[in-house]
PDB file of N, CA, C and O in Angstrom:
ATOM      1  N   UNK A   1     275.710 -17.762  18.920  1.00  0.00           N
ATOM      2  CA  UNK A   1     276.646 -18.088  17.686  1.00  0.00           C
ATOM      3  C   UNK A   1     275.041 -19.617  18.448  1.00  0.00           C
ATOM      4  O   UNK A   1     274.619 -19.543  19.602  1.00  0.00           O
ATOM      5  N   UNK A   2     274.658 -20.460  17.670  1.00  0.00           N
ATOM      6  CA  UNK A   2     273.882 -21.726  19.365  1.00  0.00           C
ATOM      7  C   UNK A   2     274.491 -22.843  18.042  1.00  0.00           C
ATOM      8  O   UNK A   2     275.026 -22.371  17.039  1.00  0.00           O
ATOM      9  N   UNK A   3     274.350 -24.001  18.192  1.00  0.00           N
ATOM     10  CA  UNK A   3     274.248 -25.296  17.499  1.00  0.00           C
ATOM     11  C   UNK A   3     273.815 -26.564  18.582  1.00  0.00           C
ATOM     12  O   UNK A   3     274.029 -26.631  19.793  1.00  0.00           O
ATOM     13  N   UNK A   4     272.889 -27.869  17.367  1.00  0.00           N
ATOM     14  CA  UNK A   4     272.718 -28.796  18.737  1.00  0.00           C
ATOM     15  C   UNK A   4     272.483 -30.041  17.849  1.00  0.00           C
ATOM     16  O   UNK A   4     271.939 -30.241  16.763  1.00  0.00           O
ATOM     17  N   UNK A   5     272.867 -30.490  18.400  1.00  0.00           N
ATOM     18  CA  UNK A   5     273.110 -32.513  17.191  1.00  0.00           C
ATOM     19  C   UNK A   5     272.629 -32.871  18.337  1.00  0.00           C
ATOM     20  O   UNK A   5     272.533 -32.368  19.456  1.00  0.00           O
ATOM     21  N   UNK A   6     272.206 -34.330  17.577  1.00  0.00           N
ATOM     22  CA  UNK A   6     271.267 -35.983  18.459  1.00  0.00           C
ATOM     23  C   UNK A   6     271.597 -36.876  18.072  1.00  0.00           C
ATOM     24  O   UNK A   6     272.068 -36.809  16.937  1.00  0.00           O
ATOM     25  N   UNK A   7     271.570 -37.907  18.585  1.00  0.00           N
ATOM     26  CA  UNK A   7     271.117 -38.937  18.019  1.00  0.00           C
ATOM     27  C   UNK A   7     270.656 -40.047  18.955  1.00  0.00           C
ATOM     28  O   UNK A   7     270.904 -40.166  20.155  1.00  0.00           O
ATOM     29  N   UNK A   8     270.060 -40.699  18.300  1.00  0.00           N
ATOM     30  CA  UNK A   8     268.871 -40.938  19.283  1.00  0.00           C
ATOM     31  C   UNK A   8     269.018 -42.819  19.592  1.00  0.00           C
ATOM     32  O   UNK A   8     268.310 -43.720  20.041  1.00  0.00           O
ATOM     33  N   UNK A   9     270.459 -42.640  18.999  1.00  0.00           N
ATOM     34  CA  UNK A   9     270.925 -43.955  19.616  1.00  0.00           C
ATOM     35  C   UNK A   9     271.022 -44.240  21.089  1.00  0.00           C
ATOM     36  O   UNK A   9     270.079 -44.159  21.876  1.00  0.00           O
ATOM     37  N   UNK A  10     272.579 -44.670  21.460  1.00  0.00           N
ATOM     38  CA  UNK A  10     272.766 -44.424  23.261  1.00  0.00           C
ATOM     39  C   UNK A  10     272.447 -43.753  23.371  1.00  0.00           C
ATOM     40  O   UNK A  10     273.172 -43.408  24.305  1.00  0.00           O
ATOM     41  N   UNK A  11     271.445 -42.517  23.169  1.00  0.00           N
ATOM     42  CA  UNK A  11     272.248 -40.558  23.975  1.00  0.00           C
ATOM     43  C   UNK A  11     273.820 -39.438  23.464  1.00  0.00           C
ATOM     44  O   UNK A  11     274.911 -39.251  24.002  1.00  0.00           O
ATOM     45  N   UNK A  12     273.262 -38.987  22.364  1.00  0.00           N
ATOM     46  CA  UNK A  12     274.336 -38.410  21.895  1.00  0.00           C
ATOM     47  C   UNK A  12     273.672 -36.499  22.249  1.00  0.00           C
ATOM     48  O   UNK A  12     272.745 -35.805  21.832  1.00  0.00           O
ATOM     49  N   UNK A  13     274.288 -36.412  22.779  1.00  0.00           N
ATOM     50  CA  UNK A  13     273.960 -35.241  22.881  1.00  0.00           C
ATOM     51  C   UNK A  13     275.235 -33.381  22.670  1.00  0.00           C
ATOM     52  O   UNK A  13     276.215 -32.967  23.288  1.00  0.00           O
ATOM     53  N   UNK A  14     274.604 -32.974  21.754  1.00  0.00           N
ATOM     54  CA  UNK A  14     276.630 -32.225  21.434  1.00  0.00           C
ATOM     55  C   UNK A  14     275.584 -31.079  21.920  1.00  0.00           C
ATOM     56  O   UNK A  14     274.439 -31.416  22.222  1.00  0.00           O
ATOM     57  N   UNK A  15     276.125 -29.272  22.017  1.00  0.00           N
ATOM     58  CA  UNK A  15     275.971 -28.339  22.228  1.00  0.00           C
ATOM     59  C   UNK A  15     276.675 -27.021  22.025  1.00  0.00           C
ATOM     60  O   UNK A  15     277.658 -26.528  22.579  1.00  0.00           O
ATOM     61  N   UNK A  16     276.399 -26.876  21.694  1.00  0.00           N
ATOM     62  CA  UNK A  16     277.815 -24.913  21.636  1.00  0.00           C
ATOM     63  C   UNK A  16     277.195 -24.355  21.690  1.00  0.00           C
ATOM     64  O   UNK A  16     276.155 -24.995  21.845  1.00  0.00           O
ATOM     65  N   UNK A  17     276.998 -23.296  21.670  1.00  0.00           N
ATOM     66  CA  UNK A  17     276.662 -21.948  22.967  1.00  0.00           C
ATOM     67  C   UNK A  17     277.434 -20.219  22.772  1.00  0.00           C
ATOM     68  O   UNK A  17     278.002 -20.159  21.682  1.00  0.00           O
ATOM     69  N   UNK A  18     277.489 -19.591  23.156  1.00  0.00           N
ATOM     70  CA  UNK A  18     278.306 -18.522  23.028  1.00  0.00           C
ATOM     71  C   UNK A  18     277.345 -17.425  23.930  1.00  0.00           C
ATOM     72  O   UNK A  18     276.411 -16.955  23.281  1.00  0.00           O
ATOM     73  N   UNK A  19     277.465 -16.960  25.362  1.00  0.00           N
ATOM     74  CA  UNK A  19     277.402 -15.702  25.971  1.00  0.00           C
ATOM     75  C   UNK A  19     276.991 -16.759  27.038  1.00  0.00           C
ATOM     76  O   UNK A  19     277.707 -17.736  27.256  1.00  0.00           O
ATOM     77  N   UNK A  20     275.725 -16.523  27.754  1.00  0.00           N
ATOM     78  CA  UNK A  20     275.512 -17.348  28.815  1.00  0.00           C
ATOM     79  C   UNK A  20     274.652 -17.932  29.008  1.00  0.00           C
ATOM     80  O   UNK A  20     273.662 -17.718  28.308  1.00  0.00           O
ATOM     81  N   UNK A  21     274.603 -18.844  29.930  1.00  0.00           N
ATOM     82  CA  UNK A  21     274.266 -20.596  29.246  1.00  0.00           C
ATOM     83  C   UNK A  21     272.550 -20.558  30.196  1.00  0.00           C
ATOM     84  O   UNK A  21     272.020 -19.483  30.478  1.00  0.00           O
ATOM     85  N   UNK A  22     272.210 -21.290  30.391  1.00  0.00           N
ATOM     86  CA  UNK A  22     271.133 -20.903  31.914  1.00  0.00           C
ATOM     87  C   UNK A  22     270.724 -22.383  31.805  1.00  0.00           C
ATOM     88  O   UNK A  22     269.639 -22.210  32.361  1.00  0.00           O
ATOM     89  N   UNK A  23     270.728 -23.670  31.539  1.00  0.00           N
ATOM     90  CA  UNK A  23     269.539 -25.458  31.614  1.00  0.00           C
ATOM     91  C   UNK A  23     269.069 -25.549  33.107  1.00  0.00           C
ATOM     92  O   UNK A  23     270.007 -25.263  33.851  1.00  0.00           O
ATOM     93  N   UNK A  24     267.949 -25.846  33.763  1.00  0.00           N
ATOM     94  CA  UNK A  24     267.042 -26.095  34.362  1.00  0.00           C
ATOM     95  C   UNK A  24     267.054 -27.335  35.012  1.00  0.00           C
ATOM     96  O   UNK A  24     268.061 -26.999  34.389  1.00  0.00           O
ATOM     97  N   UNK A  25     267.015 -28.387  35.587  1.00  0.00           N
ATOM     98  CA  UNK A  25     266.377 -29.977  35.393  1.00  0.00           C
ATOM     99  C   UNK A  25     265.768 -30.466  36.827  1.00  0.00           C
ATOM    100  O   UNK A  25     266.547 -30.492  37.780  1.00  0.00           O
ATOM    101  N   UNK A  26     264.373 -30.864  37.027  1.00  0.00           N
ATOM    102  CA  UNK A  26     263.446 -30.658  37.925  1.00  0.00           C
ATOM    103  C   UNK A  26     264.677 -32.687  38.062  1.00  0.00           C
ATOM    104  O   UNK A  26     265.274 -33.235  37.136  1.00  0.00           O
ATOM    105  N   UNK A  27     264.501 -33.441  40.429  1.00  0.00           N
ATOM    106  CA  UNK A  27     265.367 -33.363  40.585  1.00  0.00           C
ATOM    107  C   UNK A  27     263.989 -34.575  41.260  1.00  0.00           C
ATOM    108  O   UNK A  27     262.925 -34.149  41.708  1.00  0.00           O
ATOM    109  N   UNK A  28     264.409 -36.342  41.169  1.00  0.00           N
ATOM    110  CA  UNK A  28     264.051 -36.456  42.123  1.00  0.00           C
ATOM    111  C   UNK A  28     263.326 -36.595  43.761  1.00  0.00           C
ATOM    112  O   UNK A  28     264.174 -36.485  44.647  1.00  0.00           O
ATOM    113  N   UNK A  29     262.524 -36.720  44.039  1.00  0.00           N
ATOM    114  CA  UNK A  29     263.072 -36.904  45.854  1.00  0.00           C
ATOM    115  C   UNK A  29     263.809 -37.443  46.575  1.00  0.00           C
ATOM    116  O   UNK A  29     263.866 -37.045  47.738  1.00  0.00           O
ATOM    117  N   UNK A  30     264.654 -38.567  46.130  1.00  0.00           N
ATOM    118  CA  UNK A  30     265.147 -39.828  46.981  1.00  0.00           C
ATOM    119  C   UNK A  30     266.656 -39.315  46.340  1.00  0.00           C
ATOM    120  O   UNK A  30     267.471 -40.232  46.234  1.00  0.00           O
ATOM    121  N   UNK A  31     267.100 -38.025  45.920  1.00  0.00           N
ATOM    122  CA  UNK A  31     268.628 -36.872  45.326  1.00  0.00           C
ATOM    123  C   UNK A  31     269.177 -36.838  47.277  1.00  0.00           C
ATOM    124  O   UNK A  31     268.377 -36.598  48.181  1.00  0.00           O
ATOM    125  N   UNK A  32     269.741 -36.951  47.359  1.00  0.00           N
ATOM    126  CA  UNK A  32     270.826 -35.608  48.184  1.00  0.00           C
ATOM    127  C   UNK A  32     271.436 -34.500  48.194  1.00  0.00           C
ATOM    128  O   UNK A  32     272.429 -34.201  48.857  1.00  0.00           O
ATOM    129  N   UNK A  33     270.748 -33.755  47.325  1.00  0.00           N
ATOM    130  CA  UNK A  33     271.527 -32.523  46.840  1.00  0.00           C
ATOM    131  C   UNK A  33     272.008 -31.607  47.916  1.00  0.00           C
ATOM    132  O   UNK A  33     272.136 -30.396  47.734  1.00  0.00           O
ATOM    133  N   UNK A  34     272.311 -32.305  49.214  1.00  0.00           N
ATOM    134  CA  UNK A  34     273.504 -31.226  50.206  1.00  0.00           C
ATOM    135  C   UNK A  34     274.049 -31.731  49.793  1.00  0.00           C
ATOM    136  O   UNK A  34     275.107 -31.174  50.088  1.00  0.00           O
ATOM    137  N   UNK A  35     274.482 -33.078  48.791  1.00  0.00           N
ATOM    138  CA  UNK A  35     276.033 -33.543  48.541  1.00  0.00           C
ATOM    139  C   UNK A  35     276.818 -33.614  47.380  1.00  0.00           C
ATOM    140  O   UNK A  35     277.788 -34.279  47.018  1.00  0.00           O
ATOM    141  N   UNK A  36     275.667 -32.176  46.607  1.00  0.00           N
ATOM    142  CA  UNK A  36     275.722 -32.320  45.337  1.00  0.00           C
ATOM    143  C   UNK A  36     277.214 -31.456  44.863  1.00  0.00           C
ATOM    144  O   UNK A  36     277.926 -30.784  45.609  1.00  0.00           O
ATOM    145  N   UNK A  37     277.327 -31.611  43.999  1.00  0.00           N
ATOM    146  CA  UNK A  37     278.544 -31.493  43.258  1.00  0.00           C
ATOM    147  C   UNK A  37     278.767 -30.667  42.030  1.00  0.00           C
ATOM    148  O   UNK A  37     277.685 -30.081  41.992  1.00  0.00           O
ATOM    149  N   UNK A  38     279.382 -30.265  41.092  1.00  0.00           N
ATOM    150  CA  UNK A  38     280.015 -29.964  40.291  1.00  0.00           C
ATOM    151  C   UNK A  38     280.897 -29.838  39.861  1.00  0.00           C
ATOM    152  O   UNK A  38     281.352 -29.082  40.720  1.00  0.00           O
ATOM    153  N   UNK A  39     282.052 -29.975  38.825  1.00  0.00           N
ATOM    154  CA  UNK A  39     283.614 -29.692  38.243  1.00  0.00           C
ATOM    155  C   UNK A  39     283.114 -29.257  36.221  1.00  0.00           C
ATOM    156  O   UNK A  39     282.125 -29.714  35.648  1.00  0.00           O
ATOM    157  N   UNK A  40     284.116 -28.343  35.625  1.00  0.00           N
ATOM    158  CA  UNK A  40     283.924 -27.895  34.540  1.00  0.00           C
ATOM    159  C   UNK A  40     285.731 -28.923  34.319  1.00  0.00           C
ATOM    160  O   UNK A  40     286.666 -29.300  35.025  1.00  0.00           O
ATOM    161  N   UNK A  41     285.428 -28.948  33.314  1.00  0.00           N
ATOM    162  CA  UNK A  41     287.187 -29.579  33.118  1.00  0.00           C
ATOM    163  C   UNK A  41     287.013 -29.146  31.521  1.00  0.00           C
ATOM    164  O   UNK A  41     285.829 -29.154  31.182  1.00  0.00           O
ATOM    165  N   UNK A  42     287.964 -28.762  30.447  1.00  0.00           N
ATOM    166  CA  UNK A  42     287.959 -29.261  29.462  1.00  0.00           C
ATOM    167  C   UNK A  42     286.595 -29.148  28.416  1.00  0.00           C
ATOM    168  O   UNK A  42     286.171 -29.929  27.564  1.00  0.00           O
ATOM    169  N   UNK A  43     286.099 -27.767  28.899  1.00  0.00           N
ATOM    170  CA  UNK A  43     284.647 -28.158  28.568  1.00  0.00           C
ATOM    171  C   UNK A  43     284.077 -29.229  28.630  1.00  0.00           C
ATOM    172  O   UNK A  43     283.076 -29.407  27.938  1.00  0.00           O
ATOM    173  N   UNK A  44     284.393 -29.882  29.182  1.00  0.00           N
ATOM    174  CA  UNK A  44     282.772 -31.065  29.978  1.00  0.00           C
ATOM    175  C   UNK A  44     282.555 -30.435  31.062  1.00  0.00           C
ATOM    176  O   UNK A  44     283.539 -30.183  31.758  1.00  0.00           O
ATOM    177  N   UNK A  45     281.110 -29.964  31.555  1.00  0.00           N
ATOM    178  CA  UNK A  45     280.492 -30.237  32.876  1.00  0.00           C
ATOM    179  C   UNK A  45     280.322 -31.153  33.674  1.00  0.00           C
ATOM    180  O   UNK A  45     279.829 -32.013  32.943  1.00  0.00           O
ATOM    181  N   UNK A  46     280.370 -31.493  34.462  1.00  0.00           N
ATOM    182  CA  UNK A  46     280.484 -33.026  34.818  1.00  0.00           C
ATOM    183  C   UNK A  46     279.845 -32.891  36.406  1.00  0.00           C
ATOM    184  O   UNK A  46     280.550 -32.811  37.412  1.00  0.00           O
ATOM    185  N   UNK A  47     278.123 -32.884  36.395  1.00  0.00           N
ATOM    186  CA  UNK A  47     277.311 -32.963  37.501  1.00  0.00           C
ATOM    187  C   UNK A  47     276.947 -34.671  38.383  1.00  0.00           C
ATOM    188  O   UNK A  47     276.378 -35.700  38.018  1.00  0.00           O
ATOM    189  N   UNK A  48     277.791 -34.125  39.967  1.00  0.00           N
ATOM    190  CA  UNK A  48     277.450 -35.587  40.275  1.00  0.00           C
ATOM    191  C   UNK A  48     276.043 -35.747  41.861  1.00  0.00           C
ATOM    192  O   UNK A  48     276.476 -36.124  42.950  1.00  0.00           O
ATOM    193  N   UNK A  49     275.031 -35.527  41.762  1.00  0.00           N
ATOM    194  CA  UNK A  49     273.662 -36.061  43.467  1.00  0.00           C
ATOM    195  C   UNK A  49     273.860 -37.310  43.326  1.00  0.00           C
ATOM    196  O   UNK A  49     273.844 -38.018  42.320  1.00  0.00           O
ATOM    197  N   UNK A  50     274.020 -37.501  44.244  1.00  0.00           N
ATOM    198  CA  UNK A  50     274.568 -39.043  44.845  1.00  0.00           C
ATOM    199  C   UNK A  50     273.202 -38.840  45.397  1.00  0.00           C
ATOM    200  O   UNK A  50     272.711 -37.761  45.729  1.00  0.00           O
ATOM    201  N   UNK A  51     272.471 -40.398  45.471  1.00  0.00           N
ATOM    202  CA  UNK A  51     271.541 -41.454  46.076  1.00  0.00           C
ATOM    203  C   UNK A  51     270.931 -41.193  47.676  1.00  0.00           C
ATOM    204  O   UNK A  51     271.781 -41.533  48.498  1.00  0.00           O
ATOM    205  N   UNK A  52     269.827 -40.739  48.232  1.00  0.00           N
ATOM    206  CA  UNK A  52     269.721 -40.596  49.506  1.00  0.00           C
ATOM    207  C   UNK A  52     270.441 -42.558  50.297  1.00  0.00           C
ATOM    208  O   UNK A  52     270.522 -43.629  49.695  1.00  0.00           O
ATOM    209  N   UNK A  53     270.681 -42.335  51.273  1.00  0.00           N
ATOM    210  CA  UNK A  53     270.659 -43.847  52.096  1.00  0.00           C
ATOM    211  C   UNK A  53     269.580 -44.621  51.990  1.00  0.00           C
ATOM    212  O   UNK A  53     269.562 -45.381  52.957  1.00  0.00           O
ATOM    213  N   UNK A  54     268.928 -44.746  51.482  1.00  0.00           N
ATOM    214  CA  UNK A  54     267.570 -45.025  52.193  1.00  0.00           C
ATOM    215  C   UNK A  54     266.761 -45.634  50.578  1.00  0.00           C
ATOM    216  O   UNK A  54     265.828 -46.436  50.612  1.00  0.00           O
ATOM    217  N   UNK A  55     267.368 -45.041  49.185  1.00  0.00           N
ATOM    218  CA  UNK A  55     267.186 -45.539  47.863  1.00  0.00           C
ATOM    219  C   UNK A  55     268.508 -46.282  47.869  1.00  0.00           C
ATOM    220  O   UNK A  55     267.883 -47.282  47.514  1.00  0.00           O
ATOM    221  N   UNK A  56     269.296 -46.559  47.916  1.00  0.00           N
ATOM    222  CA  UNK A  56     270.469 -47.467  46.759  1.00  0.00           C
ATOM    223  C   UNK A  56     270.428 -48.466  47.243  1.00  0.00           C
ATOM    224  O   UNK A  56     270.558 -48.644  48.454  1.00  0.00           O
ATOM    225  N   UNK A  57     270.156 -49.714  46.049  1.00  0.00           N
ATOM    226  CA  UNK A  57     269.931 -50.793  46.158  1.00  0.00           C
ATOM    227  C   UNK A  57     271.063 -51.557  46.799  1.00  0.00           C
ATOM    228  O   UNK A  57     272.246 -51.216  46.774  1.00  0.00           O
ATOM    229  N   UNK A  58     270.463 -52.840  47.490  1.00  0.00           N
ATOM    230  CA  UNK A  58     271.049 -53.111  48.579  1.00  0.00           C
ATOM    231  C   UNK A  58     270.698 -54.911  47.890  1.00  0.00           C
ATOM    232  O   UNK A  58     269.774 -55.403  47.242  1.00  0.00           O
ATOM    233  N   UNK A  59     272.176 -55.510  48.546  1.00  0.00           N
ATOM    234  CA  UNK A  59     272.415 -57.025  48.025  1.00  0.00           C
ATOM    235  C   UNK A  59     271.870 -58.252  49.202  1.00  0.00           C
ATOM    236  O   UNK A  59     272.314 -58.449  50.333  1.00  0.00           O
ATOM    237  N   UNK A  60     270.905 -58.874  48.575  1.00  0.00           N
ATOM    238  CA  UNK A  60     270.547 -59.926  49.193  1.00  0.00           C
ATOM    239  C   UNK A  60     271.251 -60.711  49.315  1.00  0.00           C
ATOM    240  O   UNK A  60     272.184 -59.941  49.089  1.00  0.00           O
ATOM    241  N   UNK A  61     271.880 -61.894  49.527  1.00  0.00           N
ATOM    242  CA  UNK A  61     272.089 -63.070  49.660  1.00  0.00           C
ATOM    243  C   UNK A  61     271.310 -65.041  49.723  1.00  0.00           C
ATOM    244  O   UNK A  61     270.865 -65.875  50.511  1.00  0.00           O
ATOM    245  N   UNK A  62     271.498 -64.905  48.840  1.00  0.00           N
ATOM    246  CA  UNK A  62     269.785 -65.891  48.685  1.00  0.00           C
ATOM    247  C   UNK A  62     270.457 -67.382  48.925  1.00  0.00           C
ATOM    248  O   UNK A  62     271.648 -67.221  48.658  1.00  0.00           O
ATOM    249  N   UNK A  63     270.283 -68.501  49.233  1.00  0.00           N
ATOM    250  CA  UNK A  63     271.214 -69.505  49.690  1.00  0.00           C
ATOM    251  C   UNK A  63     270.679 -70.752  49.153  1.00  0.00           C
ATOM    252  O   UNK A  63     271.257 -71.817  49.371  1.00  0.00           O
TER     253      UNK A  63
END
């Protein structure tokens, strides 16, 4: 069984699948993949991939 829904607004995606599932996503070079993490709770997969220190936004005060 497979079901897929999309909404082109602010982006909504809904997938239902039975059995094994695999998805591959290419990552940019500016992520810290060594500190990546994932959690699965109540049927929701949350993946956290931090940026490297050199690519984080910096704030500069203008006087």
